[in-house]
Structures are given as C-alpha cells and as structure tokens.
C-alpha positions as CSV (number, residue, x, y, z in Angstrom):
1,M,30.4,-44.3,221.2
2,T,28.4,-40.5,223.3
3,M,27.6,-37.5,221.0
4,M,28.8,-33.8,222.4
5,P,25.9,-31.2,222.1
6,S,27.0,-28.9,219.5
7,R,28.6,-25.4,220.7
8,R,25.0,-24.5,219.2
9,N,22.8,-25.9,221.6
10,V,24.6,-25.4,224.8
11,L,24.7,-21.8,224.0
12,A,21.5,-21.8,223.5
13,A,20.2,-24.2,226.9
14,Q,22.5,-21.2,229.0
15,R,19.7,-18.4,227.7
16,F,17.1,-20.3,228.1
17,A,17.9,-21.0,232.0
18,E,19.4,-18.1,232.0
19,R,16.1,-16.6,230.7
20,R,14.0,-18.4,233.3
21,R,15.9,-17.7,236.2
22,R,15.5,-14.1,235.2
23,E,11.5,-15.5,235.3
24,D,11.5,-16.8,238.9
25,D,13.8,-13.6,239.7
26,A,10.4,-11.6,238.0
27,P,7.6,-10.4,240.3
28,R,4.5,-11.7,240.6
29,L,1.8,-9.2,237.3
30,C,-0.7,-9.9,240.2
31,E,1.5,-8.4,243.3
32,Q,3.1,-4.9,240.8
33,V,-0.7,-4.7,239.0
34,P,-3.8,-6.2,241.5
35,S,-6.9,-5.0,240.4
36,L,-5.5,-6.3,237.3
37,K,-8.0,-9.2,236.1
38,S,-7.1,-10.7,232.2
39,L,-4.0,-10.0,229.9
40,R,-4.0,-10.4,227.2
41,I,-0.7,-10.2,224.2
42,Q,-1.2,-10.5,220.3
43,I,3.1,-10.4,218.7
44,E,4.2,-9.9,215.6
45,E,7.7,-10.7,215.0
46,C,8.2,-8.5,211.1
47,F,11.5,-9.8,209.2
48,G,12.0,-9.3,205.8
49,S,9.2,-9.5,203.1
50,G,6.9,-12.0,206.0
51,S,6.0,-12.3,209.7
52,T,4.8,-14.9,212.0
53,K,1.7,-13.9,214.4
54,H,0.7,-15.3,218.3
55,I,-1.1,-14.2,220.6
56,R,0.4,-15.3,224.9
57,R,-2.8,-14.8,227.6
58,F,-1.4,-14.9,230.8
59,V,-2.7,-16.7,234.2
60,V,-2.3,-13.1,235.8
61,G,-2.7,-14.9,239.4
62,S,0.8,-17.2,238.9
63,A,2.7,-14.5,236.0
64,H,5.8,-13.2,236.4
65,A,6.0,-9.8,235.7
66,L,8.6,-10.0,233.0
67,F,7.7,-10.3,229.6
68,L,10.9,-11.5,227.6
69,V,10.3,-13.1,224.3
70,P,13.3,-14.9,222.6
71,C,13.9,-14.2,219.2
72,G,12.6,-16.2,216.7
73,D,15.6,-17.0,214.3
74,P,17.2,-20.3,215.8
75,R,20.1,-18.1,213.9
76,C,20.2,-15.2,215.5
77,I,22.6,-14.9,218.8
78,D,22.0,-13.4,222.5
79,G,18.8,-12.2,220.1
80,E,15.1,-11.2,222.2
81,H,12.7,-8.8,222.6
82,D,12.4,-7.0,226.3
83,L,9.4,-5.8,226.3
84,T,8.8,-5.5,230.0
85,Y,9.0,-1.9,230.8
86,S,6.8,-1.3,227.7
87,V,4.4,-3.6,228.9
88,M,4.1,-2.5,232.3
89,H,4.0,0.6,232.3
90,A,0.7,0.3,230.6
91,L,-0.5,-1.8,233.1
92,R,0.5,0.8,235.8
93,A,-1.9,3.2,234.5
94,R,-4.6,1.2,233.3
95,E,-4.5,1.4,229.7
96,T,-7.1,-1.5,227.6
97,S,-4.9,-1.3,224.5
98,F,-1.5,-0.7,223.9
99,H,1.4,-1.2,221.8
100,G,4.6,-1.0,220.8
101,S,7.9,-1.9,218.7
102,D,10.8,-3.0,219.6
103,D,13.6,-4.5,217.1
104,C,16.5,-7.6,218.4
105,A,19.3,-6.7,220.1
106,G,21.2,-10.0,218.2
107,S,23.3,-10.8,216.0
108,I,23.4,-13.7,212.7
109,G,27.4,-13.9,212.5
110,S,29.1,-10.5,212.1
111,S,25.4,-8.6,210.9
112,V,23.0,-7.6,213.6
113,C,19.7,-9.6,213.1
114,A,16.9,-7.3,211.0
115,R,14.1,-8.6,212.7
116,V,11.1,-6.9,214.7
117,L,8.4,-7.4,216.8
118,R,5.1,-5.8,217.5
119,F,2.7,-6.4,220.2
120,E,-1.2,-4.6,220.6
121,G,-2.5,-5.8,224.2
122,A,-5.7,-5.5,225.8
123,A,-5.9,-5.7,229.5
124,E,-9.5,-5.0,231.7
125,Y,-9.3,-4.6,235.6
126,A,-11.0,-5.1,238.9
127,A,-14.1,-1.8,239.4
C-alpha cells in the first residue's frame, strides 16, 4: 500500500523549494558588500508569552545576500520573515551593529499569525 503525502507536507516542500530557488537566484553577499569580513545575526521569535532564540553566523564568501527566516510555527501557512532590506541597508552603510523586527505575514487557519521576529546583527568590515 502506497502512502500519499499529506497536503501540509506537499505545501511545506513547495515553500522550501521556492525559498531555495530564491536563495540560488540571489547575488552573493561578498559581491554586494566586498568589505564585509564577518556577519552574525541573533534572532528571537516571540509568540504569546514565550520566545525562541538562536544565532546565525554567515560564511561571507559563500552566503547569499538574502535573509529569509521561515516562521517557527509549523501550523503557519506562507509565513516567513524577509529581513533582506533591513540587513542589506545596514551592511551597505557599514554599520557594525543593527537591529529590527518583523511581523509574520502568514496565517494560522483563518487568523493572522501573531509571531514577531526581532533581530540584532553584528558585522565586521575590512579597513
């Protein structure tokens, strides 16, 4: 008996493939900000009375200049946080520290996802 993948798994796979395609189409970070030596972004996703935190370190020589963070709620449909504009603006201005936030644009059932992502970046540049 063959098991059919659930609709949720198919949609998740499609979203992952689309995000991967966008990453592959994006320019490299080292091409966009040649003086950038290192980049670290601390991410906190807030929901209800809780939050999760993690740090992303980027390999500047191979990283894409696209900063997409999927919503952490597995029930969220079409939810992601696109930090690209904010991060690239800070990097092009050679800011060594920057921060911001982004509301999830996805939905859970008939409701808007209420998750909020906050981020703090730290960058180093060549002289």
